[in-house]
N, C-alpha and C positions, 0 to 999 in steps of 0.2 A: 545403563551407566554412571548417572548420577548416584544411583544407591554403592557403584563398586566405589566412586572417589570418596563417598562420604564414610565406607567402611573403612576404608585405608586412613581417612581422615581420625576417628577413632580410634580404632587401633593403635596408631600413633600420639593420641591425646592421651589416652587411657592411666598410663603411669603418671603423668603429669596430672591428671585430675584428682588422683589418689595418692599419697606422698605415702599414707602410712606401710601402704605394700609396694615397694619399692625396698632395696638391696641397701641395707648402708654401707659405707666402706670402710677396710679395715682400717687401724688405730692400735696402737699403744698393745700389741700383741690380741685384740679383739678379731673375732672371724663377725663378719655384718651376718643375720639373719632376718628374713622375712618370719614375722610374728604370725601373721596367719597360717606357711605352711610348715615352720622349723620352730614355732615354741611348742613344748611339748608337757610344760609343768602343769599343773590341776590349778585355774583359775580361781577355784575354791577354798585351796589353800596357799597359794603366795605368799600372803600378807600375812600370812603366822609364823612365815620366818622372820619378819620385822625387819623390810628392807629399807634402805638408806634415800631418801628425798633429799637431792641438792637443787637449788631453786637462788638464778642471781645470773652475773655478768662477771669480768675477768679483774672489776672493780670494786665490786663486793659480794659476797652468796652468802649463803648460810645453807648448813645440812643440818637433818633431824633423821631419827628412826620412826617409822611410823607400821603399826599393825592392822591400819583400816586401810581397806579400799578394793576395789575392781576393776574386772578386764569382761570387753566387748565389743561392741560397735554404737554406734550413735551416729541417724542421720545418714544412714547407707552402713549397707553388707561391708562394703570395700574402704569401710571407714575404720580400722581398729582403735581403740582407744582404753585408758586407764583412768580410773576415775581414784581420786584421793583426796583422805579428809584430812583437813588444819585448824585446830582452834586456833581465833582470833588472838589470843596470853600467848604463842609462842612467837619465837623470832622470826620464825622462818613463812609464816604469814603474811610482812610485811613486804617478803620478798615475790610470793607469789599472785600477793596484788600487785606488784610493780614491774616484775618480768614474765615475759609469754612464755617461755615455756620453763621445763625441769629435766630433775632428772629423776630416776626410781634404777638402785642399783640393790643387787644384790653379794652379801658376801658372807664366808662362812666364820669370820674370826667371829666369837660371842663377845669378844672385849668392845668390837668398835661397835656392833650393836648393843650394846649396853652403855657405854661412854655419849652416845650420839643419843642417844634416849633419856638420860641423866643430867646430863649439861647442857648449859645451853650457851649457842654463842653470842650471847652476850657480855657473857664474859668470861670469855677468850677461844680463841683458836682452835677448836676440837683438833681439826686435822693434822694439823701443826704437835697437837698434845700425843696422836696418836702418829704421827711417823708414816702420815699419807698425803700424798701427789695429789695436788690439784690439777687438773687439765682441762680441753672445752672442745665442746664439739664444732663442728664450722658453722653451727648457728651459733657459736660461743656460750652455750649451755655447760656449764660443771659439769664435771666427773670425777670422780676416783678412780686411778690408774688400778691400781690393788682389788676395785671389785672385779666381781668372775662375771657377770654381767651387766648391761647397762639396756637402760630402755628411754629415749629420747622424749618425750611430751610436747606440746603446745598445745596450751588451753584451747578449745571451741567456747568454754561456757561457765560458771560461777554459779553455784545458788549460796546465798547467807542467810542458813537455815534461823527461824526464833522457833519459840515453843508454840505459836501457835501452826504451826509444818507439820507438830506428831500424829502419828495417827495409832496409837495404844500406846501401852503403859512403860514399855524397854528402853525407848529417848529419856522418855521424864526421869523413869528411875536413873537414868546412866548418870545425866548431865546435874542432876540434884546437887550435887557436892564436889563438883568439876572444874575447879576456879577459873583453865584456860576461857571458859565457855565453849557455846553450842558451834561445833562445827562450820568450816565452811565446805563445800563439795566441789570440789574443781572438778571436770568431765576435759578432759585431751585428749587429742588425738596420737597416735603412734606415728611419729616420723621416723625414728630412725630406733637400731636394735643391735644389739652388740653382746658377744660372749665369748670368754675364754676356750679356746680348744682345749 
């Protein structure tokens, strides 16, 4: 009898224990997906398409193009994660350090990708310049309505790399003349994901 009651309890508790495994709510024409079942893109090439990262809340936020990242899991199979890299010299870095969540968004429009990568939010409202409309998830995380997909993430841990962390010549060479500094590594749990139908 005790085993039966325990099994019922675990079945009810599992969705709450693994929030990344739940299906997000529909919003702004997006359809919620379960990334562990419905995400069909190649995780090894997803970031080569230069998605947009946004961090902040309704009082202040910034967005930027990112070209490096990873997808997988951390601290358990049922905990899907996205890992992103943000250099301290980037304006977005202060938002990543202050706010617990961020979004990663895909765009088909190369103008958005290029502008978000070239311009700094310190110098003006990049979204307004591009005609993008910011909205917020139920957790208050910013995203753009014009994106074709959104992944909302909650930061689990961050590693502030130094040159002592490098194990071969590749990062040494990459950072030799990189003015924004050595990237911080943010591992974040997926707490929602949406795609345009």
